[in-house]
Residue, then its C-alpha position, 0 to 999 in steps of 0.5 A: m384108202i379112199i381117194w376123193g376130190s372135186g373138179g369142173d368143166v365147161v360145155p360149149l352149147g353153140f353160138v347165138g350170134t353177135q350182140p352188144c357186150a356191156t363189158c367190152e362196149t362193142p358188138r361181140e360173138f355170144r355163145n351158150v355155155l354150161n359151167y358145172r362142178y362135180a365131186h368124185v370118189w376114186y375118180l370113177f364115181s362122181w356127182v354134180t354139185e353145181k351147174a349154171y347156164y350162161t349166154a356169154c361173150t366169147v371175149c370177156g366171158r361175161g353174160v346172162r345166167h339162165d334158170s337151169k331147169a327152164f334152159e334144159s327144158q328148151l334144150g331137151r337134154t342135159p349136156i353133162p356126161l352120164h358118168r358125171r351125173y350118175g357115177g355117185l348112184a353107181l357107187i351107192g348101188l355097188i355098196a348096196s350090192f356088197v351089203t346085200i351079199a354080206v347079209v345073205a352070206g351071214q344068214r346062210s352061215n347062221v343057218r349052217e352054224d345052227a344046224l351044227l349046234k343042233d347036232p354037235r359032235v366031238g371035235d367041233v370048235y366054237t369061237v366064243d365069248l369066254q366071259t360068258l361061257a367060262p366066266g372068271g377064267f381070264d383077266g377081263h373080257a376075252y374071246g377064244l376057242m372051245r372044243v366039244v369033248a363029249v355029247e351026252g343026250e342034251s348035254v354038250s361038254l366043252e374044253v376051255p382054252n389056255v389063251g384068250y384074246s381081247k378082240v374076237s379077231g385075234v381068235s382066227r389065228d389059233m384055228g390051226k391049234a384047235r386040234q392040239s390037246d395042249y391048247y386047252s387047260g383041262e377045264v370042262v364046262s357043260y351046256p344044254r344044246q338049246e342053251l348053245l343055240s341061244l348063245h349063238d343067237r346072242n353072238e356069244i358063240s360067233d362061229v362054229d367049225r367042224l374040223 
């Protein structure tokens, strides 16, 4: 669940003395202030959406708005807290880190799976697109597990399962049943090793397990 919202704050920047206030129609104390608004995600990651510097009356709050860039240049700093200014960048960095980790993990997994496909062994289990590897065996598009039952030279024989799923995510729960003979229909299809590698490249073999 993503919790997001917005907020704001007023940062006092010091008194500048007494001067006539056009609204109060009398001399008043004036001070410099910064008003800013921010958006946030999970209250931790935020970024500034609006800011305005004023020299304002301490009684009525009315005054003169300044150019933000010029005023900050005079101050020599930005008085907005770092977590309000750069929290959004931290979130982007965190997301980028997760994406990088996922990509690296995926690449390593693909290398491992290619190695298993180049050296298939009886008992290996493949998560596959059954529509491609066992066409016509199921009503509509289906995904499932196929088990290696024989390796003869470049030919690899696979057992077709009794059950298929409309989504590949449904296959994972069947991994514990993949060792059981009655999980399979008895139908066997054969493919050259090189074709299995091509199917893996096209994600029609999406996972390879050596149980």
